[in-house]
N, C-alpha and C positions, 0 to 999 in steps of 0.2 A: 505493499500499499503505500509505502514512503511517508508513512504518517506515524512519527514517533508515539503520539498519543495512544495509539492501539496497545500498548504495553500496560497502559492502566486500565484497559478494558478486558484484557484478556484474563480469564479466571482459572486457576488450576485446582481449586479445592483446598489449597493449604493455607495457612493462617499468613503466610509470608506473602500471597497474592493479593491483587486487587479485590476490592468487595465486588460481589456480583450485583450487576444491575437488576433491579426488580420490574423493569420494563424492556421492551423488545429494541433493539436498535431499527431505527427507520431512516430510508434513504435521504429524505427531505430533512432530517433533523440530526443525523449521523455527526456532522462537525460539532455541532452545539452539545452532543451526548459525549462526545470525546473530550470536549473541552471540560466538561463538568466532572467526568472521571478523573482527569488529570488534576484538576484541582482538589477534588476530594482525596484523592491519593496523596497528593504532595503537602497538603494542610493536615493529613493525619500524623500526629507526633510518633505515632508506633512505626511509621513508614519514612517520613522525613521530618527533621527539625534542624533548626539553628541556634546554635549556643553562642549569642552574642557576647557574653562577657569573655569567653574562650576564643571566639572567632573560629568555630569549627562547625562544619555542616555535617550532620548526621543523614544519611542516605541509605534506603533500601538497596540491596545488591542488584534489583532489577535495573537502576541506573547504570550501573558498573557493567553489567553483563550485555546491556544494549545501547552502550556509550556511543557507538558509531552512529546510531539512529536519532540521538539527542543532538549530537555535535553537528547533525546535517541542517539544523534549524537554529543553533545557538552556538556562540563561540566556546563555552564551556559548560560544564554540567553545573557548577555553581550559579552561573548566569540563567542557565535554563531554569533551575528550580527558582532562584530569586524573583523571577517574574511572578510565579505563582503566590510565593511566601510574602511578596511585597516588600522585599530585602534588597538593599544594593549589596548583592555579593560580586565580588570579583573573580576573574579566572584563577587568581590565586589563592583564594579561600580554601584552607585544608578542608578535605573530605575524608570521613571515618565511615566505612561501609558497615551497616548493621548486620548482625547474623541474620540467616535467612531461615525462617520458621518453616519446615516442610511438615510439621504436624497438621492433622486433618482439621480442617475447619468445621467444627460441628456446631450444629444450631442447639443451643440448650434450651429447653422448655421447662416453664414454670409450673 
């Protein structure tokens, strides 16, 4: 697709994956839906967070594994992420990649 936001839409049922959307993707809305998915993923502190005091960006390994795709639309991973976090991150902002949780994402009933 040559669309890096697709990585925030593909779900593999593990805890480390993006959340599964509760509606179907529709051709006329897919760009908006992908934008929403990217925003939801990057603004989830379990997936991505910026520690301003330490100047460290913590990211899901999805951003490492598919780095080339994200760099096709941004000069660096911190700058790609910064646009969603509303932070002025630079290309030299240090990144720490979070451990990826491959555990099954189970729905817990009450």
